[in-house]
C-alpha positions as CSV (number, residue, x, y, z in Angstrom):
1,M,-16.2,-95.5,47.2
2,G,-15.0,-93.8,44.3
3,S,-16.8,-90.8,42.7
4,P,-19.1,-90.3,39.6
5,P,-17.7,-89.4,36.4
6,A,-16.9,-85.0,36.2
7,Q,-18.8,-84.8,33.7
8,R,-22.5,-84.5,34.3
9,S,-25.3,-82.4,33.6
10,C,-27.6,-80.7,36.5
11,A,-30.9,-81.3,34.4
12,P,-34.3,-80.1,36.2
13,A,-36.0,-82.7,37.7
14,G,-39.7,-83.2,36.7
15,A,-42.9,-84.5,39.0
16,G,-43.6,-86.7,35.8
17,E,-41.7,-87.4,32.5
18,G,-45.2,-87.7,30.3
19,P,-47.0,-90.9,29.0
20,E,-44.4,-91.7,26.5
21,V,-41.2,-92.0,29.3
22,Q,-44.1,-93.9,31.8
23,R,-44.8,-96.9,29.2
24,L,-40.9,-97.3,28.5
25,L,-40.4,-97.2,32.4
26,D,-43.5,-100.0,32.5
27,L,-41.9,-101.9,29.8
28,A,-38.5,-102.3,30.9
29,R,-39.8,-103.1,34.7
30,V,-42.2,-105.9,33.1
31,H,-39.9,-107.1,31.1
32,L,-36.9,-107.8,33.5
33,G,-39.4,-108.9,36.2
34,M,-38.8,-106.2,39.0
35,D,-40.3,-104.5,41.5
36,I,-40.5,-101.1,40.6
37,G,-38.1,-98.8,38.3
38,W,-37.6,-95.3,38.7
39,V,-36.8,-92.4,36.1
40,S,-34.1,-89.9,38.2
41,H,-32.5,-86.5,37.6
42,F,-29.2,-85.8,38.9
43,T,-28.8,-82.2,40.6
44,E,-25.2,-81.6,42.4
45,D,-25.9,-84.0,45.4
46,R,-29.1,-85.4,44.7
47,Q,-31.0,-87.6,42.7
48,R,-34.7,-86.7,42.1
49,I,-36.9,-89.3,41.2
50,S,-39.1,-87.8,38.7
51,A,-41.1,-91.2,37.3
52,L,-42.0,-94.6,38.7
53,S,-43.3,-97.8,37.8
54,G,-44.7,-100.4,40.3
55,D,-45.1,-100.4,44.0
56,G,-43.1,-97.9,45.1
57,A,-44.8,-97.7,48.5
58,S,-43.4,-101.3,49.2
59,M,-39.5,-100.4,48.6
60,H,-40.1,-97.1,50.1
61,V,-39.7,-94.6,46.9
62,G,-41.9,-92.4,45.9
63,V,-42.1,-89.5,42.6
64,G,-40.8,-86.3,43.8
65,D,-38.3,-88.2,46.4
66,A,-34.4,-86.6,46.5
67,P,-32.5,-89.0,48.2
68,P,-28.5,-88.5,48.3
69,L,-26.3,-89.2,45.4
70,Q,-23.7,-90.7,47.0
71,E,-25.5,-92.8,49.1
72,S,-26.7,-94.9,45.8
73,F,-26.0,-97.6,44.0
74,C,-26.2,-95.4,40.8
75,V,-23.2,-93.1,41.9
76,R,-21.2,-96.6,42.4
77,V,-22.0,-97.8,39.0
78,L,-21.0,-94.3,37.1
79,A,-18.0,-94.5,38.5
80,G,-17.2,-97.8,37.5
81,N,-16.9,-99.3,41.3
82,L,-20.4,-101.6,40.6
83,P,-21.6,-103.9,37.7
84,P,-24.9,-102.1,36.1
85,V,-26.6,-105.3,36.7
86,V,-26.6,-106.7,40.7
87,P,-28.5,-110.0,40.9
88,D,-28.3,-110.5,44.7
89,A,-28.0,-107.0,46.4
90,R,-27.8,-109.0,49.8
91,R,-25.0,-111.3,49.1
92,D,-22.8,-108.8,46.8
93,P,-19.6,-107.9,49.3
94,R,-20.0,-104.0,47.1
95,T,-23.5,-103.8,48.4
96,R,-24.7,-105.9,51.4
97,D,-23.5,-103.2,54.1
98,L,-24.3,-100.1,52.1
99,A,-27.4,-98.4,53.9
100,V,-29.2,-97.9,50.8
101,T,-29.6,-101.8,50.5
102,A,-31.4,-101.9,53.6
103,R,-32.9,-99.0,53.9
104,L,-34.6,-99.6,50.3
105,G,-34.9,-103.6,51.3
106,I,-32.9,-104.0,47.8
107,G,-32.7,-107.5,46.7
108,S,-31.7,-107.2,42.8
109,Y,-30.6,-104.4,40.9
110,V,-30.0,-103.1,36.7
111,G,-29.1,-99.2,36.2
112,A,-28.3,-97.3,32.6
113,P,-27.4,-94.2,32.7
114,L,-29.9,-91.0,30.6
115,H,-27.8,-88.5,28.8
116,D,-28.9,-85.3,27.8
117,A,-28.4,-83.7,24.1
118,A,-24.8,-83.2,24.8
119,G,-24.0,-86.6,26.3
120,A,-23.6,-85.9,29.9
121,V,-25.2,-87.8,32.4
122,M,-28.2,-86.4,33.6
123,G,-29.8,-89.1,35.3
124,M,-30.5,-92.8,35.8
125,L,-32.9,-95.2,34.5
126,C,-33.3,-97.9,37.5
127,C,-35.3,-101.7,38.1
128,L,-35.1,-103.0,41.5
129,S,-36.9,-105.7,43.5
130,R,-37.0,-106.8,46.8
131,G,-35.7,-110.5,46.2
132,P,-32.9,-111.9,44.4
133,G,-32.7,-111.9,40.5
134,P,-31.0,-114.9,39.5
135,H,-32.1,-114.3,36.2
136,L,-30.6,-111.4,35.3
137,G,-27.1,-110.7,33.6
138,L,-25.6,-108.9,30.7
139,D,-28.4,-109.5,28.6
140,A,-30.6,-107.3,31.4
141,A,-28.1,-104.7,31.2
142,R,-27.9,-104.3,27.1
143,Y,-32.0,-104.3,27.4
144,L,-32.2,-101.3,30.0
145,G,-29.2,-99.6,28.3
146,L,-31.5,-99.2,24.6
147,V,-34.4,-98.3,27.0
148,A,-32.0,-95.9,28.7
149,D,-31.5,-94.4,25.4
150,L,-35.3,-93.9,24.2
151,V,-36.1,-92.4,27.4
152,S,-33.0,-90.5,26.9
153,D,-34.6,-88.7,23.7
154,H,-38.2,-88.4,25.1
155,L,-36.1,-86.5,28.0
156,T,-34.3,-83.9,25.9
157,S,-37.3,-83.2,23.3
158,P,-38.6,-79.6,23.3
159,T,-41.8,-81.0,24.8
160,A,-40.2,-82.5,27.4
161,L,-38.0,-79.9,28.4
162,Q,-40.6,-77.8,28.8
163,R,-42.7,-80.2,30.8
164,R,-39.8,-80.5,33.4
165,A,-39.4,-76.4,33.2
166,E,-42.8,-76.1,34.0
167,A,-42.8,-78.8,37.0
168,E,-39.7,-77.2,38.4
169,A,-41.7,-73.7,38.3
170,R,-44.6,-75.5,39.9
171,R,-42.6,-77.2,43.1
172,E,-40.5,-73.5,43.4
173,V,-43.8,-71.4,43.5
174,Q,-45.6,-74.3,45.7
175,R,-42.2,-74.2,48.1
176,V,-42.7,-70.6,48.2
177,L,-46.6,-70.4,48.8
178,D,-45.8,-73.5,51.6
179,D,-43.0,-71.6,53.3
180,G,-44.6,-67.9,53.3
181,D,-41.2,-67.0,51.7
182,V,-42.6,-63.3,50.9
183,R,-41.1,-60.3,51.9
184,I,-42.6,-56.7,51.5
185,L,-41.0,-53.5,50.6
186,F,-42.6,-50.5,50.7
187,Q,-42.2,-47.2,48.3
188,P,-43.9,-43.8,49.3
189,V,-46.1,-42.0,47.0
190,L,-46.0,-38.3,47.7
191,R,-48.1,-35.2,46.5
192,L,-45.7,-32.8,44.7
193,A,-47.7,-29.6,45.6
194,D,-46.4,-30.0,49.3
195,R,-44.3,-32.8,48.9
196,R,-46.3,-35.1,51.5
197,L,-46.6,-38.5,51.9
198,V,-49.7,-39.7,50.5
199,A,-49.5,-43.5,49.9
200,H,-46.9,-46.6,50.2
201,E,-47.4,-49.0,47.4
202,A,-46.8,-52.5,48.7
203,L,-43.7,-54.2,46.4
204,A,-43.0,-58.3,46.7
205,R,-39.9,-60.0,46.8
206,F,-39.6,-63.9,47.2
207,G,-36.2,-65.5,48.8
208,S,-36.2,-68.3,46.3
209,P,-33.0,-68.4,44.0
210,S,-35.1,-68.9,41.1
211,F,-36.9,-65.8,41.4
212,P,-34.4,-63.0,41.4
213,R,-37.4,-60.5,40.5
214,P,-40.4,-60.8,41.4
215,D,-41.9,-60.4,38.0
216,L,-40.3,-64.0,37.1
217,A,-41.9,-65.5,40.2
218,F,-45.5,-64.3,39.3
219,A,-45.1,-64.8,35.9
220,A,-44.4,-68.7,36.7
221,A,-47.1,-68.8,38.9
222,T,-48.9,-67.5,36.3
223,R,-48.0,-70.4,34.3
224,V,-48.5,-73.0,36.5
225,G,-51.8,-72.0,37.7
226,L,-50.7,-70.7,41.2
227,G,-50.9,-66.9,40.3
228,V,-53.4,-65.9,42.4
229,P,-52.6,-68.2,45.5
230,L,-48.7,-66.3,45.3
231,E,-50.9,-62.7,45.1
232,L,-52.8,-63.8,47.8
233,L,-49.9,-64.3,49.7
234,A,-48.2,-60.8,48.9
235,A,-51.5,-59.2,49.8
236,R,-51.6,-60.7,53.1
237,A,-48.3,-60.0,54.1
238,A,-48.5,-56.4,52.9
239,L,-52.0,-55.8,54.7
240,E,-50.7,-57.4,57.9
241,Q,-48.4,-53.9,58.4
242,L,-51.1,-51.6,57.7
243,H,-51.3,-50.6,60.9
244,R,-47.8,-49.1,60.2
245,V,-48.4,-46.7,57.6
246,P,-49.2,-43.3,58.9
247,E,-52.7,-42.2,59.6
248,G,-54.1,-40.2,56.7
249,T,-52.2,-42.1,54.2
250,A,-53.0,-45.1,52.1
251,L,-51.6,-48.8,51.3
252,N,-51.7,-50.0,47.8
253,V,-51.6,-53.2,46.9
254,N,-51.0,-54.7,42.8
255,L,-53.5,-57.1,42.1
256,S,-54.3,-58.7,38.7
257,A,-57.6,-58.5,37.4
258,E,-57.8,-62.5,38.0
259,A,-57.0,-62.3,41.9
260,L,-59.5,-59.5,42.1
261,Q,-62.3,-61.2,41.2
262,D,-61.2,-64.3,43.4
263,P,-63.3,-64.4,46.5
264,E,-61.0,-65.2,49.1
265,V,-58.8,-61.9,47.7
266,Q,-61.7,-59.5,47.8
267,G,-62.5,-61.1,51.5
268,V,-59.2,-60.3,52.6
269,L,-59.4,-56.6,51.0
270,L,-62.6,-56.1,52.5
271,H,-61.2,-57.5,56.1
272,H,-58.5,-54.6,55.8
273,A,-60.3,-51.7,54.4
274,A,-62.7,-52.0,57.5
275,R,-59.6,-51.9,59.6
276,A,-58.0,-49.1,57.8
277,T,-61.3,-46.4,57.7
278,A,-61.6,-47.2,61.6
279,T,-58.0,-45.3,61.9
280,G,-58.3,-42.9,59.2
281,R,-55.9,-45.4,56.7
282,R,-57.2,-46.2,53.0
283,V,-56.5,-49.7,51.3
284,V,-55.8,-48.8,47.6
285,A,-56.2,-51.9,44.8
286,E,-53.7,-51.3,41.8
287,I,-55.0,-53.4,39.0
288,T,-52.1,-54.1,36.6
289,E,-52.2,-55.3,33.2
290,H,-50.2,-58.4,33.6
291,T,-53.0,-61.1,33.0
292,Q,-55.7,-60.6,30.0
293,V,-59.2,-59.6,30.7
294,T,-62.0,-62.1,29.1
295,D,-64.4,-60.9,31.1
296,Y,-65.2,-57.6,31.9
297,P,-68.4,-57.3,33.3
298,A,-67.2,-60.0,36.0
299,L,-64.3,-57.9,36.5
300,V,-66.4,-54.8,37.0
301,A,-68.8,-56.7,39.7
302,A,-65.8,-57.4,41.4
303,V,-64.7,-53.8,41.6
304,A,-68.1,-52.6,42.3
305,R,-68.0,-55.4,45.7
306,V,-64.5,-54.4,47.4
307,R,-65.5,-50.4,46.4
308,A,-68.6,-50.8,48.2
309,G,-66.8,-51.6,51.5
310,G,-64.1,-48.8,51.2
311,V,-61.2,-50.4,48.8
312,R,-59.9,-47.8,46.3
313,I,-58.9,-48.8,42.7
314,A,-55.8,-47.7,40.8
315,V,-55.0,-48.8,37.3
316,D,-51.4,-49.3,36.8
317,D,-49.1,-49.0,33.9
318,A,-51.0,-46.6,32.2
319,G,-49.5,-45.9,29.2
320,A,-47.9,-48.8,28.6
321,G,-50.5,-50.9,26.5
322,Y,-53.7,-50.8,25.7
323,A,-54.9,-53.2,28.3
324,S,-54.2,-50.4,31.2
325,F,-56.4,-47.6,29.2
326,R,-59.2,-50.4,28.6
327,H,-59.2,-50.9,32.1
328,V,-59.4,-47.4,32.9
329,L,-62.8,-46.9,30.6
330,Q,-64.1,-49.7,32.1
331,L,-63.4,-49.5,36.0
332,R,-63.7,-46.0,36.2
333,P,-60.7,-46.1,38.6
334,D,-59.9,-43.4,41.8
335,T,-56.3,-43.1,40.4
336,I,-54.5,-43.7,37.5
337,K,-50.6,-44.5,37.5
338,I,-48.6,-43.5,34.4
339,D,-46.1,-46.2,33.2
340,T,-42.6,-45.5,34.1
341,S,-41.8,-45.8,30.0
342,L,-43.8,-42.5,29.9
343,V,-42.2,-40.6,32.6
344,R,-38.6,-41.9,31.7
345,G,-37.2,-38.1,30.0
346,V,-40.3,-36.4,29.9
347,D,-38.3,-33.6,30.5
348,V,-36.6,-33.6,27.4
349,D,-39.0,-35.4,25.3
350,P,-42.1,-33.4,23.6
351,V,-43.7,-36.0,22.8
352,R,-44.2,-37.8,26.1
353,Q,-44.9,-34.4,27.7
354,A,-48.2,-34.0,25.1
355,L,-49.3,-37.3,26.2
356,T,-49.0,-36.8,30.0
357,R,-50.4,-33.4,29.3
358,S,-53.2,-35.3,28.0
359,L,-53.5,-37.7,30.8
360,V,-53.8,-35.1,33.2
361,R,-56.7,-33.5,31.4
362,F,-58.2,-36.8,31.0
363,A,-57.8,-37.3,34.8
364,A,-59.4,-34.2,35.8
365,D,-62.2,-34.5,33.9
366,V,-63.3,-38.1,35.2
367,G,-62.4,-37.3,38.7
368,A,-59.0,-39.4,39.4
369,G,-56.3,-39.0,40.8
370,L,-52.6,-39.1,38.8
371,V,-49.4,-40.8,39.9
372,A,-46.4,-40.5,38.0
373,E,-44.4,-43.9,38.2
374,G,-40.5,-44.1,38.1
375,V,-39.4,-40.4,38.7
376,E,-35.5,-40.3,39.2
377,H,-34.3,-37.2,38.1
378,A,-35.1,-34.0,39.3
379,G,-36.0,-32.2,36.0
380,E,-38.5,-35.0,35.3
381,S,-40.0,-34.3,38.3
382,Q,-40.1,-30.4,37.5
383,V,-41.8,-31.1,34.3
384,L,-44.2,-33.3,35.8
385,E,-45.4,-30.6,38.0
386,R,-45.7,-27.9,35.3
387,L,-47.8,-30.6,33.5
388,G,-50.2,-30.6,36.8
389,V,-49.5,-34.4,37.5
390,A,-50.4,-34.3,41.3
391,M,-48.4,-37.2,42.3
392,V,-45.1,-38.8,41.8
393,Q,-42.9,-41.8,43.3
394,G,-39.7,-43.4,42.4
395,F,-36.2,-43.4,43.4
396,L,-35.6,-39.6,43.1
397,Y,-37.7,-39.5,46.3
398,A,-36.7,-42.8,47.8
399,R,-36.3,-46.5,46.9
400,P,-38.5,-49.5,48.0
401,G,-37.7,-50.3,51.5
402,P,-39.0,-51.9,54.9
403,L,-41.4,-49.1,56.7
404,P,-40.1,-48.0,60.0
405,V,-40.9,-49.3,63.4
406,P,-43.7,-47.4,65.2
407,G,-41.9,-44.8,67.8
408,A,-38.4,-45.4,66.1
409,A,-36.6,-43.3,64.1
410,G,-37.0,-44.0,60.1
411,S,-36.4,-42.2,56.6
412,A,-37.1,-39.0,56.6
413,V,-40.1,-39.4,54.2
414,A,-41.8,-41.7,56.6
415,R,-41.0,-39.8,60.0
416,E,-41.8,-36.0,58.4
417,R,-43.9,-37.1,55.7
418,T,-42.3,-34.6,53.9
419,V,-39.5,-35.0,51.3
420,V,-36.7,-32.2,49.9
421,L,-36.0,-32.5,46.3
422,P,-32.1,-32.6,45.5
423,A,-31.0,-30.2,43.0
424,P,-32.0,-30.2,39.1
425,D,-29.9,-32.3,37.1
426,A,-27.5,-29.8,35.4
427,V,-27.4,-31.4,32.3
428,R,-29.6,-34.3,30.8
429,P,-28.7,-36.8,28.6
430,P,-30.7,-37.5,25.3
431,V,-33.7,-39.5,26.1
432,Q,-33.2,-43.6,26.4
433,H,-35.5,-46.1,26.3
434,R,-34.9,-47.7,29.5
435,S,-36.8,-51.2,30.6
436,P,-38.8,-50.6,33.3
437,R,-37.6,-51.9,36.9
438,P,-39.6,-55.1,37.8
439,R,-42.2,-54.9,40.6
């Protein structure tokens, strides 16, 4: 059979390559008198069809299909075991017995490689017909090669690369949505005065290797218009475990301002809030600042709607930027969460202490609870307590993890609803500006 050349780039495939490529593909197919034409991108063992011209259904081909590369005419052309033009595939001894010939009903074929900016093969431009093509010869191969060069230029342009990256992101986010590929971890929130558990924050994790961090998944979903569905998937998965949090505590779910305004998201929150109230639990919507608010009156109305149904409101990441403080002013939250960037090193930084002290006074004046996020050192905890911060969460107390099965031995925090702090740090290093951990 032979093997394809060793040098091959694994370019991301798009679900459509833009009007320029489509025009070139249509032109090539019509000029050669073929039934269909396609642009495909190679992965390690597949060729994904990203643009199609002609009646693909007649040959069982569609955009997004990813047949095995080793079964294709393309891999044989690249390996030198098949010429770029096959005028009669059913009579040619090199192709007549191939499974792909029968499966697609290939009567004739012309193919030319596509190259990336470094010159590596990244895919193929192919034209096929159901019947033989006695008119096809070397001129057809040269012509399709010239068109393939033009297509390659378009495919390697910055606009095309961005388009394919977004198409790949959309495809991967949609796969996560279709498969429900999310798991939820929970991080405890503790009351400093008595180290008692008061809430769990639900944190989403996704199985896709494209999204090793959850913020990458949510950012990609927002870019391709699937941000709210992905947030809804995570919120549903978290709230389905509401019955497992201890009675008298809260379950916090992170939502963007856009998601909170979505009627379906509101319905899910209100449904579970009613369940929570009946069992002495609470549902808290933590509003993040990761998407811009363009209509505060609409957001305020959404907050009022869910709050009337028993959902409590927290503003996340206070101190991280202007948006979070505007959320506080507009939404009048029940809880304000101090961002990790302000908490880190608060025990050795007078400026952070001064800002924290002002937030403590502000929260007390407006009747809101105050939670410090990202606490990792005992010294930070002690200073926060001295400054009057009521609640904390962070690796010092517990890392995110699954909730214990009811009735089974679980973590000390979940089982006893209290935590014993480790001894204070013997020596604290100078304050460093660490990147916040992904949520």
